[in-house]
DSSP file (Angstrom, degrees, kcal/mol; ACC not computed):
  #  RESIDUE AA STRUCTURE BP1 BP2  ACC     N-H-->O    O-->H-N    N-H-->O    O-->H-N    TCO  KAPPA ALPHA  PHI   PSI    X-CA   Y-CA   Z-CA
    1    1 A M              0   0    0      0, 0.0     2,-0.2     0, 0.0     3,-0.0   0.000 360.0 360.0 360.0 137.2   27.2    2.6  -23.1
    2    2 A E        -     0   0    0      1,-0.1     2,-0.1     3,-0.0     0, 0.0  -0.450 360.0-113.1 -70.0 135.9   27.4   -0.6  -21.1
    3    3 A E        -     0   0    0     -2,-0.2    -1,-0.1     1,-0.1     0, 0.0  -0.454  38.8-102.2 -68.9 141.3   25.3   -3.5  -22.3
    4    4 A H    >   -     0   0    0      1,-0.1     3,-1.4    -2,-0.1    -1,-0.1  -0.450  21.5-140.0 -68.0 131.8   22.5   -4.4  -20.0
    5    5 A P  T 3  S+     0   0    0      0, 0.0    -1,-0.1     0, 0.0    25,-0.1   0.644  97.9  60.2 -67.9 -13.0   23.4   -7.6  -17.9
    6    6 A W  T >   +     0   0    0     23,-0.1     3,-3.6    22,-0.1    -2,-0.1   0.279  68.3 156.5 -96.4  11.0   19.8   -8.8  -18.2
    7    7 A K  T <  S+     0   0    0     -3,-1.4     3,-0.1     1,-0.3    -4,-0.0  -0.107  78.6   0.6 -47.2 116.9   19.7   -9.1  -22.0
    8    8 A G  T 3  S+     0   0    0      1,-0.3     2,-0.3   104,-0.1    -1,-0.3   0.465 107.9 117.2  84.4   2.2   17.0  -11.6  -22.8
    9    9 A Y    <   -     0   0    0     -3,-3.6     2,-0.3   103,-0.1    -1,-0.3  -0.809  38.2-176.8-107.0 145.2   16.1  -12.3  -19.1
   10   10 A K  E     -A  111   0A   0    101,-1.7   101,-2.6    -2,-0.3     2,-0.3  -0.986   7.2-165.9-134.7 146.6   12.8  -11.7  -17.3
   11   11 A Y  E     +AB 110  26A   0     15,-0.6    15,-2.1    -2,-0.3     2,-0.3  -0.962  10.9 166.6-134.9 149.9   12.0  -12.2  -13.6
   12   12 A A  E     -AB 109  25A   0     97,-2.3    97,-2.6    -2,-0.3     2,-0.4  -0.912  23.1-134.1-150.0 177.8    9.0  -12.4  -11.4
   13   13 A F  E     -AB 108  24A   0     11,-2.4    11,-2.1    -2,-0.3     2,-0.3  -0.998  13.8-163.9-140.2 134.5    7.9  -13.4   -8.0
   14   14 A A  E     -AB 107  23A   0     93,-2.9    93,-2.5    -2,-0.4     2,-0.3  -0.927   7.9-175.5-122.4 149.9    4.9  -15.5   -6.9
   15   15 A F  E     -AB 106  22A   0      7,-2.3     7,-2.5    -2,-0.3     2,-0.3  -0.984   3.1-171.0-145.4 152.0    3.5  -15.9   -3.4
   16   16 A Q  E     +AB 105  21A   0     89,-2.1    89,-2.9    -2,-0.3     2,-0.2  -0.998   9.3 170.1-148.8 139.1    0.7  -17.9   -1.8
   17   17 A T        -     0   0    0      3,-2.9     3,-0.1    -2,-0.3    87,-0.1  -0.715  56.3 -89.4-127.3-175.3   -1.1  -18.1    1.5
   18   18 A S  S    S+     0   0    0     -2,-0.2     3,-0.1     1,-0.2    86,-0.0   0.709 127.7  37.8 -69.5 -17.8   -4.2  -20.1    2.4
   19   19 A K  S    S+     0   0    0      1,-0.2     2,-0.3    25,-0.1    -1,-0.2   0.538 121.3  20.8-111.3  -9.8   -6.4  -17.2    1.3
   20   20 A L        -     0   0    0     24,-0.2    -3,-2.9    -3,-0.1     2,-0.3  -0.988  47.4-161.1-156.2 162.1   -4.6  -15.8   -1.8
   21   21 A I  E     +BC  16  43A   0     22,-2.5    22,-1.9    -2,-0.3     2,-0.3  -0.985  27.7 154.1-142.9 143.7   -2.2  -16.4   -4.6
   22   22 A G  E     -BC  15  42A   0     -7,-2.5    -7,-2.3    -2,-0.3     2,-0.3  -0.982  27.7-140.9-162.8 172.0   -0.4  -13.8   -6.6
   23   23 A T  E     -BC  14  41A   0     18,-1.6    18,-2.4    -2,-0.3     2,-0.3  -0.950  11.1-176.5-139.1 159.4    2.5  -12.6   -8.8
   24   24 A K  E     -B   13   0A   0    -11,-2.1   -11,-2.4    -2,-0.3    16,-0.1  -0.975  30.1-106.7-154.5 145.9    4.5   -9.5   -9.2
   25   25 A A  E     -B   12   0A   0     14,-0.4    10,-2.5    -2,-0.3     2,-0.4  -0.413  21.7-145.4 -74.5 149.2    7.3   -8.5  -11.6
   26   26 A Y  E     +BD  11  34A   0    -15,-2.1   -15,-0.6     8,-0.3     2,-0.3  -0.912  25.3 171.1-105.0 141.4   11.0   -8.2  -10.6
   27   27 A S  E     + D   0  33A   0      6,-2.8     6,-2.5    -2,-0.4     2,-0.3  -0.897  11.3 115.2-140.0 171.4   13.1   -5.5  -12.3
   28   28 A G  E     -eD  65  32A   0     36,-1.6    38,-2.6    -2,-0.3     4,-0.2  -0.976  57.5 -95.0 159.6-169.8   16.5   -4.1  -11.8
   29   29 A W  S    S-     0   0    0      2,-0.6   -23,-0.1    -2,-0.3    -1,-0.1   0.762 105.4 -16.6-105.5 -77.9   20.0   -3.5  -13.2
   30   30 A R  S    S+     0   0    0      1,-0.2     2,-0.4   -25,-0.1    -2,-0.0   0.627 137.0  49.7-102.2 -19.4   22.4   -6.2  -11.9
   31   31 A I  S    S-     0   0    0      2,-0.0    -2,-0.6    -4,-0.0     2,-0.4  -0.962  80.0-134.4-121.2 136.5   20.1   -7.3   -9.1
   32   32 A A  E     +D   28   0A   0     -2,-0.4     2,-0.3    -4,-0.2    -4,-0.2  -0.731  31.7 164.8 -91.4 138.1   16.4   -8.2   -9.5
   33   33 A M  E     -D   27   0A   0     -6,-2.5    -6,-2.8    -2,-0.4   -22,-0.1  -0.967  49.6 -71.2-145.9 161.2   14.0   -6.8   -6.9
   34   34 A I  E     -D   26   0A   0     -2,-0.3    -8,-0.3    -8,-0.2    -9,-0.1  -0.324  52.1-128.0 -56.2 128.2   10.2   -6.4   -6.7
   35   35 A D    >   -     0   0    0    -10,-2.5     3,-1.6     1,-0.2   -10,-0.2  -0.707  12.9-157.8 -83.8 114.0    9.3   -3.7   -9.1
   36   36 A P  T 3  S+     0   0    0      0, 0.0    -1,-0.2     0, 0.0    -2,-0.1   0.715  92.4  55.9 -66.0 -17.9    7.2   -1.1   -7.3
   37   37 A D  T 3  S+     0   0    0      2,-0.1     2,-0.1    25,-0.1    -2,-0.0   0.515  90.7  95.2 -90.4  -5.0    5.7    0.1  -10.7
   38   38 A S  S <  S-     0   0    0     -3,-1.6     2,-0.3   -13,-0.2    21,-0.1  -0.422  83.4 -98.1 -86.4 163.3    4.4   -3.4  -11.6
   39   39 A T        -     0   0    0     -2,-0.1     2,-0.8    19,-0.1   -14,-0.4  -0.600  24.0-138.1 -79.8 133.5    1.0   -4.7  -11.1
   40   40 A T        -     0   0    0     -2,-0.3     2,-0.6   -16,-0.1   -16,-0.2  -0.857  21.7-156.2 -88.4 113.7    0.3   -7.0   -8.0
   41   41 A L  E     +C   23   0A   0    -18,-2.4   -18,-1.6    -2,-0.8     2,-0.3  -0.836  17.6 178.6 -97.2 120.5   -1.9   -9.7   -9.4
   42   42 A L  E     +C   22   0A   0     -2,-0.6     2,-0.3   -20,-0.2   -20,-0.2  -0.919  10.7 153.8-126.2 146.9   -4.0  -11.3   -6.7
   43   43 A H  E     -C   21   0A   0    -22,-1.9   -22,-2.5    -2,-0.3    -2,-0.0  -0.965  47.6 -87.5-156.9 165.9   -6.7  -14.1   -6.7
   44   44 A S    >   -     0   0    0     -2,-0.3     3,-1.6   -24,-0.2   -24,-0.2  -0.440  48.7-104.9 -73.2 157.8   -8.1  -16.6   -4.3
   45   45 A P  T 3  S+     0   0    0      0, 0.0    -1,-0.1     0, 0.0   -25,-0.1   0.662 114.2  74.1 -62.2 -14.8   -6.2  -20.0   -4.3
   46   46 A D  T 3   +     0   0    0    -25,-0.0     3,-0.1     2,-0.0    -2,-0.0   0.318  68.2 134.3 -82.2  11.9   -9.0  -21.6   -6.3
   47   47 A I    <   -     0   0    0     -3,-1.6    -4,-0.0     1,-0.1     2,-0.0  -0.257  63.9-104.8 -56.0 144.2   -7.8  -19.8   -9.4
   48   48 A S     >  -     0   0    0      1,-0.1     4,-2.4     4,-0.0     5,-0.2  -0.344  22.5-117.5 -69.8 156.0   -7.6  -22.0  -12.5
   49   49 A D  H  > S+     0   0    0      1,-0.2     4,-2.4     2,-0.2   100,-0.3   0.874 116.1  54.8 -60.2 -37.1   -4.2  -23.2  -13.7
   50   50 A E  H  > S+     0   0    0      2,-0.2     4,-1.8     1,-0.2    -1,-0.2   0.935 109.9  44.2 -63.6 -46.4   -4.8  -21.3  -17.0
   51   51 A K  H  > S+     0   0    0      2,-0.2     4,-2.1     1,-0.2    -2,-0.2   0.894 113.1  52.3 -65.7 -39.1   -5.6  -18.0  -15.2
   52   52 A L  H  X S+     0   0    0     -4,-2.4     4,-2.2     1,-0.2    -1,-0.2   0.899 107.8  51.9 -62.8 -40.5   -2.6  -18.5  -12.9
   53   53 A G  H  X S+     0   0    0     -4,-2.4     4,-2.3     1,-0.2    -1,-0.2   0.866 107.1  53.2 -62.4 -36.8   -0.4  -19.1  -16.0
   54   54 A E  H  X S+     0   0    0     -4,-1.8     4,-2.6     2,-0.2    -2,-0.2   0.897 106.6  52.9 -63.9 -40.3   -1.7  -15.8  -17.4
   55   55 A F  H  X S+     0   0    0     -4,-2.1     4,-2.5     2,-0.2     5,-0.2   0.939 109.6  48.6 -58.2 -47.6   -0.7  -14.1  -14.1
   56   56 A V  H  X S+     0   0    0     -4,-2.2     4,-2.3     1,-0.2    -2,-0.2   0.937 112.7  47.2 -58.8 -48.6    2.8  -15.5  -14.5
   57   57 A C  H  X S+     0   0    0     -4,-2.3     4,-2.1     1,-0.2    -1,-0.2   0.881 111.6  50.6 -64.6 -38.6    3.1  -14.4  -18.1
   58   58 A Q  H  X S+     0   0    0     -4,-2.6     4,-1.7     2,-0.2    -1,-0.2   0.928 110.9  48.4 -64.9 -43.9    1.8  -10.9  -17.4
   59   59 A S  H  X S+     0   0    0     -4,-2.5     4,-0.8     1,-0.2    -2,-0.2   0.896 111.1  50.5 -64.0 -38.9    4.3  -10.4  -14.5
   60   60 A L  H >< S+     0   0    0     -4,-2.3     3,-0.7     1,-0.2    -1,-0.2   0.887 108.1  53.1 -65.3 -37.3    7.1  -11.6  -16.7
   61   61 A R  H 3< S+     0   0    0     -4,-2.1    -1,-0.2     1,-0.2    -2,-0.2   0.849 107.5  52.3 -64.2 -32.4    6.1   -9.2  -19.4
   62   62 A E  H 3< S+     0   0    0     -4,-1.7    -1,-0.2    -5,-0.1     2,-0.2   0.625  82.5 110.3 -79.5 -13.3    6.2   -6.3  -16.9
   63   63 A S    <<  -     0   0    0     -4,-0.8   -36,-0.2    -3,-0.7   -51,-0.1  -0.464  53.0-170.7 -65.3 128.0    9.8   -7.3  -15.8
   64   64 A Q        -     0   0    0     -2,-0.2   -36,-1.6   -38,-0.2     2,-0.7  -0.953  29.4-127.1-127.3 139.1   12.0   -4.5  -17.0
   65   65 A P  B     -e   28   0A   0      0, 0.0   -36,-0.2     0, 0.0     2,-0.1  -0.767  38.7-142.0 -77.2 119.5   15.8   -4.0  -17.3
   66   66 A W        -     0   0    0    -38,-2.6     2,-0.1    -2,-0.7     0, 0.0  -0.410  14.8-107.1 -79.0 156.6   16.3   -0.6  -15.5
   67   67 A T     >  -     0   0    0      1,-0.1     4,-2.5    -2,-0.1     5,-0.2  -0.458  33.4-111.3 -71.9 158.1   18.7    2.0  -16.6
   68   68 A I  H  > S+     0   0    0      1,-0.2     4,-2.2     2,-0.2     5,-0.1   0.839 119.6  56.0 -61.6 -31.4   21.7    2.3  -14.4
   69   69 A E  H  > S+     0   0    0      2,-0.2     4,-1.2     1,-0.2    -1,-0.2   0.924 108.8  44.9 -66.8 -44.6   20.4    5.7  -13.3
   70   70 A K  H  > S+     0   0    0      1,-0.2     4,-0.6     2,-0.2     3,-0.3   0.924 114.6  49.1 -65.8 -42.8   17.1    4.3  -12.2
   71   71 A A  H >< S+     0   0    0     -4,-2.5     3,-0.9     1,-0.2    -2,-0.2   0.895 109.2  51.4 -64.1 -40.2   18.7    1.4  -10.4
   72   72 A S  H 3< S+     0   0    0     -4,-2.2    -1,-0.2     1,-0.2    -2,-0.2   0.769 110.3  50.2 -70.5 -23.2   21.2    3.6   -8.5
   73   73 A G  H 3< S+     0   0    0     -4,-1.2     2,-0.4    -3,-0.3    -1,-0.2   0.527  91.3  98.5 -88.9  -6.0   18.3    5.8   -7.3
   74   74 A F    <<  -     0   0    0     -3,-0.9     2,-0.3    -4,-0.6    -3,-0.0  -0.654  50.1-179.1 -86.5 134.6   16.3    2.9   -6.0
   75   75 A T        -     0   0    0     -2,-0.4     2,-0.8     2,-0.0    -2,-0.0  -0.949  38.4-103.8-127.5 152.0   16.4    2.0   -2.4
   76   76 A H        -     0   0    0     -2,-0.3     2,-0.5     4,-0.0     3,-0.1  -0.666  44.9-164.0 -73.5 113.4   14.7   -0.7   -0.4
   77   77 A D    >>  -     0   0    0     -2,-0.8     4,-1.5     1,-0.1     3,-0.7  -0.895  22.5-149.0-109.2 123.0   11.9    1.3    1.3
   78   78 A K  H 3> S+     0   0    0     -2,-0.5     4,-2.6     1,-0.2     5,-0.2   0.817  99.0  63.1 -58.2 -30.5   10.1   -0.2    4.2
   79   79 A T  H 3> S+     0   0    0      2,-0.2     4,-2.4     1,-0.2    -1,-0.2   0.892  99.6  52.3 -63.5 -39.9    7.0    1.8    3.1
   80   80 A R  H <> S+     0   0    0     -3,-0.7     4,-2.4     2,-0.2    -1,-0.2   0.929 111.1  47.3 -61.5 -44.5    6.9   -0.2   -0.2
   81   81 A Y  H  X S+     0   0    0     -4,-1.5     4,-2.8     1,-0.2     5,-0.2   0.929 112.4  49.3 -61.8 -45.6    7.0   -3.5    1.7
   82   82 A E  H  X S+     0   0    0     -4,-2.6     4,-2.3     1,-0.2    -1,-0.2   0.870 110.1  51.5 -63.5 -36.5    4.3   -2.3    4.2
   83   83 A T  H  X S+     0   0    0     -4,-2.4     4,-2.0     2,-0.2    -1,-0.2   0.923 111.3  47.5 -64.7 -43.9    2.1   -1.2    1.2
   84   84 A W  H  X S+     0   0    0     -4,-2.4     4,-2.0     2,-0.2    -2,-0.2   0.933 112.7  47.7 -63.6 -46.6    2.5   -4.6   -0.4
   85   85 A I  H  X S+     0   0    0     -4,-2.8     4,-2.8     1,-0.2    -1,-0.2   0.892 109.4  55.6 -61.3 -38.3    1.7   -6.4    2.8
   86   86 A G  H  X S+     0   0    0     -4,-2.3     4,-2.5    -5,-0.2    -1,-0.2   0.894 105.1  52.1 -60.0 -40.7   -1.3   -4.0    3.3
   87   87 A E  H  X S+     0   0    0     -4,-2.0     4,-2.6     2,-0.2    -1,-0.2   0.924 112.0  46.1 -59.9 -44.6   -2.6   -5.1   -0.2
   88   88 A L  H  X S+     0   0    0     -4,-2.0     4,-2.7     2,-0.2     6,-0.3   0.895 111.4  51.8 -66.6 -39.8   -2.3   -8.8    0.9
   89   89 A M  H  X>S+     0   0    0     -4,-2.8     5,-2.0     2,-0.2     4,-0.7   0.923 113.2  44.9 -61.7 -44.5   -4.0   -8.1    4.2
   90   90 A T  H ><5S+     0   0    0     -4,-2.5     3,-0.7     3,-0.2    -2,-0.2   0.947 116.2  44.9 -65.0 -49.5   -6.9   -6.3    2.5
   91   91 A F  H 3<5S+     0   0    0     -4,-2.6    -2,-0.2     1,-0.2    -1,-0.2   0.919 121.7  37.5 -62.4 -44.9   -7.4   -8.9   -0.2
   92   92 A G  H 3<5S-     0   0    0     -4,-2.7    -1,-0.2    -5,-0.2    -2,-0.2   0.411 106.4-122.8 -89.7   2.6   -7.1  -11.9    2.1
   93   93 A A  T <<5 +     0   0    0     -4,-0.7     2,-0.2    -3,-0.7    -3,-0.2   0.880  51.7 166.3  55.9  41.7   -9.0  -10.2    5.0
   94   94 A Y      < -     0   0    0     -5,-2.0    -1,-0.2    -6,-0.3     3,-0.1  -0.596  35.6-147.8 -84.0 149.9   -6.1  -10.7    7.3
   95   95 A K  S    S+     0   0    0     -2,-0.2     2,-0.3     1,-0.1    -1,-0.1   0.630  76.3  19.3 -93.0 -15.6   -6.0   -8.8   10.6
   96   96 A S  S  > S-     0   0    0      1,-0.1     4,-1.2    -7,-0.1    -1,-0.1  -0.985  71.0-117.6-151.2 159.2   -2.2   -8.4   10.9
   97   97 A A  H  > S+     0   0    0     -2,-0.3     4,-2.3     1,-0.2     5,-0.2   0.869 115.7  58.3 -63.5 -36.7    1.0   -8.5    8.8
   98   98 A K  H  > S+     0   0    0      1,-0.2     4,-1.6     2,-0.2    -1,-0.2   0.880 101.8  54.3 -61.6 -37.6    2.2  -11.4   10.9
   99   99 A A  H  4 S+     0   0    0      1,-0.2     4,-0.5     2,-0.2    -1,-0.2   0.861 109.7  48.4 -64.8 -35.0   -0.9  -13.4    9.9
  100  100 A V  H  < S+     0   0    0     -4,-1.2     3,-0.4     1,-0.2    -2,-0.2   0.940 117.9  38.3 -67.9 -48.0   -0.1  -12.8    6.2
  101  101 A T  H >< S+     0   0    0     -4,-2.3     3,-1.1     1,-0.2    -2,-0.2   0.617  92.4  88.5 -83.8 -12.4    3.5  -13.8    6.4
  102  102 A R  T 3< S+     0   0    0     -4,-1.6    -1,-0.2     1,-0.3    -2,-0.1   0.906 110.5  12.1 -54.4 -47.7    3.1  -16.7    8.9
  103  103 A N  T 3  S+     0   0    0     -4,-0.5     2,-0.4    -3,-0.4    -1,-0.3  -0.073  89.6 148.0-122.1  33.0    2.5  -19.3    6.1
  104  104 A L    <   -     0   0    0     -3,-1.1     2,-0.4   -87,-0.1    19,-0.2  -0.565  31.0-158.5 -73.6 122.5    3.6  -17.3    3.1
  105  105 A K  E     -A   16   0A   0    -89,-2.9   -89,-2.1    -2,-0.4     2,-0.4  -0.834   9.4-163.0-100.1 141.8    5.1  -19.5    0.4
  106  106 A E  E     -A   15   0A   0     15,-0.4    15,-1.8    -2,-0.4     2,-0.4  -0.969  11.7-174.1-131.3 142.2    7.3  -17.8   -2.2
  107  107 A V  E     -AF  14 120A   0    -93,-2.5   -93,-2.9    -2,-0.4     2,-0.3  -0.997  16.7-143.2-134.5 128.8    8.6  -18.9   -5.6
  108  108 A L  E     -AF  13 119A   0     11,-2.4    11,-3.2    -2,-0.4     2,-0.5  -0.691  16.8-152.7 -85.5 145.1   11.1  -17.0   -7.8
  109  109 A I  E     -AF  12 118A   0    -97,-2.6   -97,-2.3    -2,-0.3     2,-0.4  -0.978  11.9-175.1-126.4 121.1   10.4  -17.1  -11.5
  110  110 A D  E     -AF  11 117A   0      7,-2.6     7,-3.4    -2,-0.5     2,-0.5  -0.928   5.4-166.6-113.5 138.6   13.2  -16.8  -14.2
  111  111 A N  E     +AF  10 116A   0   -101,-2.6  -101,-1.7    -2,-0.4     2,-0.3  -0.948  33.2 122.9-127.8 110.2   12.5  -16.6  -17.9
  112  112 A Y  E >   + F   0 115A   0      3,-1.7     3,-2.1    -2,-0.5  -103,-0.1  -0.982  58.8  23.0-160.1 158.5   15.5  -17.1  -20.2
  113  113 A D  T 3  S-     0   0    0     -2,-0.3     3,-0.1     1,-0.3  -104,-0.1   0.815 129.5 -57.4  49.4  37.3   16.7  -19.3  -23.0
  114  114 A G  T 3  S+     0   0    0      1,-0.2    27,-2.5    26,-0.1    28,-0.4   0.631 116.3 105.3  75.7  13.0   13.1  -20.2  -24.0
  115  115 A Q  E <   -FG 112 140A   0     -3,-2.1    -3,-1.7    25,-0.3     2,-0.5  -0.918  60.3-145.4-126.5 151.5   12.4  -21.6  -20.5
  116  116 A I  E     -FG 111 139A   0     23,-3.2    23,-2.2    -2,-0.3     2,-0.5  -0.982  22.5-163.4-110.9 123.3   10.4  -20.5  -17.5
  117  117 A V  E     -FG 110 138A   0     -7,-3.4    -7,-2.6    -2,-0.5     2,-0.6  -0.932   5.7-157.9-112.9 121.8   12.1  -21.7  -14.3
  118  118 A F  E     -FG 109 137A   0     19,-3.2    19,-2.2    -2,-0.5    -9,-0.2  -0.886   8.6-164.3-100.3 122.8   10.2  -21.8  -11.0
  119  119 A I  E     -F  108   0A   0    -11,-3.2   -11,-2.4    -2,-0.6    17,-0.1  -0.896  11.2-142.9-114.1 104.0   12.5  -21.7   -8.0
  120  120 A P  E     -F  107   0A   0      0, 0.0    11,-2.1     0, 0.0     2,-0.3  -0.340  24.4-170.1 -62.9 145.4   10.9  -22.7   -4.7
  121  121 A T  E     -H  130   0B   0    -15,-1.8    39,-1.2     9,-0.2   -15,-0.4  -0.831  15.4-151.4-131.9 170.4   12.1  -20.7   -1.7
  122  122 A S  E     -H  129   0B   0      7,-2.6     7,-2.3    -2,-0.3     2,-0.5  -0.995   3.1-167.4-143.0 138.2   11.9  -20.8    2.1
  123  123 A T  E     +H  128   0B   0     -2,-0.3     2,-0.5   -19,-0.2     5,-0.2  -0.935  17.6 169.4-126.7 108.0   12.1  -18.0    4.6
  124  124 A K  E >  S-H  127   0B   0      3,-1.8     3,-2.1    -2,-0.5    -2,-0.1  -0.978  70.9 -11.9-121.2 128.1   12.5  -19.2    8.1
  125  125 A R  T 3  S-     0   0    0     -2,-0.5    -1,-0.2     1,-0.3     3,-0.1   0.861 129.3 -54.9  51.4  39.6   13.3  -16.8   11.0
  126  126 A G  T 3  S+     0   0    0      1,-0.2     2,-0.6    -3,-0.1    -1,-0.3   0.495 109.5 123.9  78.8   2.5   14.1  -14.0    8.4
  127  127 A V  E <   -H  124   0B   0     -3,-2.1    -3,-1.8     2,-0.0     2,-0.3  -0.880  51.4-147.4-102.8 121.0   16.7  -16.1    6.5
  128  128 A F  E     +H  123   0B   0     -2,-0.6     2,-0.3    -5,-0.2    -5,-0.2  -0.662  21.4 173.7 -87.9 138.1   15.9  -16.5    2.8
  129  129 A K  E     -H  122   0B   0     -7,-2.3    -7,-2.6    -2,-0.3     2,-0.4  -0.987  18.9-155.3-145.2 132.4   16.9  -19.7    1.1
  130  130 A S  E     -H  121   0B   0     -2,-0.3    -9,-0.2    -9,-0.2     2,-0.1  -0.854  29.8-115.3-103.6 148.9   16.3  -21.0   -2.5
  131  131 A F        -     0   0    0    -11,-2.1     5,-0.0    -2,-0.4    28,-0.0  -0.384  35.0 -90.7 -82.7 158.6   16.3  -24.7   -3.1
  132  132 A S    >   -     0   0    0      1,-0.1     3,-2.5    -2,-0.1     4,-0.4  -0.109  47.2 -93.5 -64.5 165.9   18.8  -26.6   -5.2
  133  133 A K  G >  S+     0   0    0      1,-0.3     3,-1.2     2,-0.2    -1,-0.1   0.734 119.3  70.7 -57.4 -26.7   18.2  -27.2   -8.9
  134  134 A E  G 3  S+     0   0    0      1,-0.3    -1,-0.3     3,-0.0    -2,-0.1   0.736  99.8  49.4 -64.9 -19.0   16.6  -30.6   -8.3
  135  135 A F  G <  S+     0   0    0     -3,-2.5    -1,-0.3   -15,-0.1    -2,-0.2   0.561  88.7 108.1 -93.2 -10.8   13.6  -28.8   -6.7
  136  136 A H    <   -     0   0    0     -3,-1.2     2,-0.5    -4,-0.4   -17,-0.2  -0.301  61.5-143.1 -66.3 150.9   13.2  -26.3   -9.7
  137  137 A V  E     -G  118   0A   0    -19,-2.2   -19,-3.2     2,-0.0     2,-0.4  -0.983  20.2-169.2-116.1 125.2   10.2  -26.7  -12.0
  138  138 A I  E     +G  117   0A   0     -2,-0.5   -21,-0.2   -21,-0.2   -23,-0.0  -0.955  11.9 167.7-124.0 131.3   11.0  -26.0  -15.6
  139  139 A V  E     -G  116   0A   0    -23,-2.2   -23,-3.2    -2,-0.4     2,-0.1  -0.969  43.2 -96.9-133.8 152.0    8.6  -25.5  -18.6
  140  140 A P  E >   -G  115   0A   0      0, 0.0     3,-1.8     0, 0.0   -25,-0.3  -0.414  34.0-123.9 -63.3 145.2    9.1  -24.2  -22.1
  141  141 A E  T 3  S+     0   0    0    -27,-2.5   -26,-0.1     1,-0.3   -27,-0.1   0.716 110.3  57.9 -67.7 -18.7    8.1  -20.5  -22.3
  142  142 A D  T 3  S+     0   0    0    -28,-0.4    -1,-0.3     2,-0.0     3,-0.1   0.205  81.4 127.5 -94.7  17.1    5.7  -21.3  -25.1
  143  143 A S  S <  S-     0   0    0     -3,-1.8    -4,-0.0     1,-0.1     5,-0.0  -0.237  73.9 -84.9 -65.1 159.4    3.8  -23.9  -23.0
  144  144 A A    >>  -     0   0    0      1,-0.1     4,-1.9     4,-0.0     3,-0.6  -0.358  38.8-116.3 -61.7 147.4    0.0  -23.6  -22.6
  145  145 A K  H 3> S+     0   0    0      1,-0.3     4,-2.6     2,-0.2     5,-0.2   0.861 116.4  56.5 -56.0 -38.0   -1.0  -21.2  -19.8
  146  146 A A  H 3> S+     0   0    0      1,-0.2     4,-2.2     2,-0.2    -1,-0.3   0.871 106.5  49.4 -63.6 -36.4   -2.6  -24.1  -17.9
  147  147 A D  H <> S+     0   0    0     -3,-0.6     4,-2.0     2,-0.2    -1,-0.2   0.867 110.3  50.4 -70.2 -36.3    0.8  -25.9  -17.9
  148  148 A I  H  X S+     0   0    0     -4,-1.9     4,-1.9     2,-0.2    -2,-0.2   0.922 112.1  47.5 -65.8 -44.1    2.6  -22.8  -16.7
  149  149 A G  H  X S+     0   0    0     -4,-2.6     4,-2.1  -100,-0.3    -2,-0.2   0.898 111.4  50.5 -62.8 -40.8    0.0  -22.4  -13.9
  150  150 A A  H  X S+     0   0    0     -4,-2.2     4,-2.1     1,-0.2    -1,-0.2   0.876 108.0  53.6 -65.4 -36.9    0.3  -26.1  -12.9
  151  151 A A  H  X S+     0   0    0     -4,-2.0     4,-2.1     2,-0.2    -1,-0.2   0.900 107.7  50.6 -64.7 -39.9    4.1  -25.8  -12.9
  152  152 A L  H  X S+     0   0    0     -4,-1.9     4,-2.3     2,-0.2    -2,-0.2   0.919 108.4  52.0 -63.9 -42.6    3.8  -22.8  -10.4
  153  153 A R  H  X S+     0   0    0     -4,-2.1     4,-2.0     1,-0.2    -2,-0.2   0.908 108.5  51.1 -59.7 -40.9    1.5  -24.9   -8.2
  154  154 A L  H  X S+     0   0    0     -4,-2.1     4,-1.2     1,-0.2    -1,-0.2   0.904 108.9  51.3 -63.1 -40.5    4.1  -27.7   -8.1
  155  155 A A  H  X S+     0   0    0     -4,-2.1     4,-0.7     1,-0.2     3,-0.3   0.896 107.6  52.9 -63.7 -38.8    6.8  -25.2   -7.2
  156  156 A F  H >< S+     0   0    0     -4,-2.3     3,-0.8     1,-0.2    -1,-0.2   0.892 104.7  55.4 -62.0 -38.7    4.6  -24.0   -4.3
  157  157 A E  H 3< S+     0   0    0     -4,-2.0    -1,-0.2     1,-0.2    -2,-0.2   0.826 108.5  48.9 -61.9 -30.3    4.2  -27.6   -3.1
  158  158 A R  H 3< S+     0   0    0     -4,-1.2    -1,-0.2    -3,-0.3    -2,-0.2   0.575  95.3  93.5 -86.5 -10.7    8.1  -27.7   -3.0
  159  159 A S    <<        0   0    0     -3,-0.8   -37,-0.2    -4,-0.7   -52,-0.1  -0.427 360.0 360.0 -77.8 157.1    8.3  -24.4   -1.0
  160  160 A M              0   0    0    -39,-1.2   -38,-0.2   -54,-0.2    -1,-0.1   0.347 360.0 360.0-129.1 360.0    8.5  -24.5    2.7
C-alpha cells in the first residue's frame, strides 16, 4: 500500500467578511480541498482571539488524509459550494451570494513540523493567488489559543 503523502500534515481554511469569521477543514489525498464532512465554524468578527484559536485547532483536528478510493470518488460539486455560501448568507444575513463574496478574505492554514502556517490569499476576478512566504504568519503549534487566533487575524490583515 502506498504511504499517504500527507503523513503528519493537517490543513484548514479560514474566511472573513465584515459580518462573520469562520474556519473549515481541508482534506484529501494528494490535493487538499474543503472537506464536505467537516464542521463549518462560524462566529461574528468580534470573536475573542482565544475562541478563534480554538476554531483553528478544531478545523485542523478535523483535517483527514483520505484514502485513494475516497479521493478518486470526490468531485468538485457546485452544490457543495452553493450550500456553503448559503450557510454564510444565513449566518451573516446577506441577501445574495455576491454580497458574501464581494469582500471575502481567505487564509490557508497548514500544520506541519510543529508549526501552524497562515497563508494569506487573494481572489480577484476569479483568479486565486497566495502571497509569498514573507507574508506568511507562523506560530508554534503548541502556542496559546489566543496567540493562534491573533496570528490568524494578522494573516487576514495581509489578505486582499
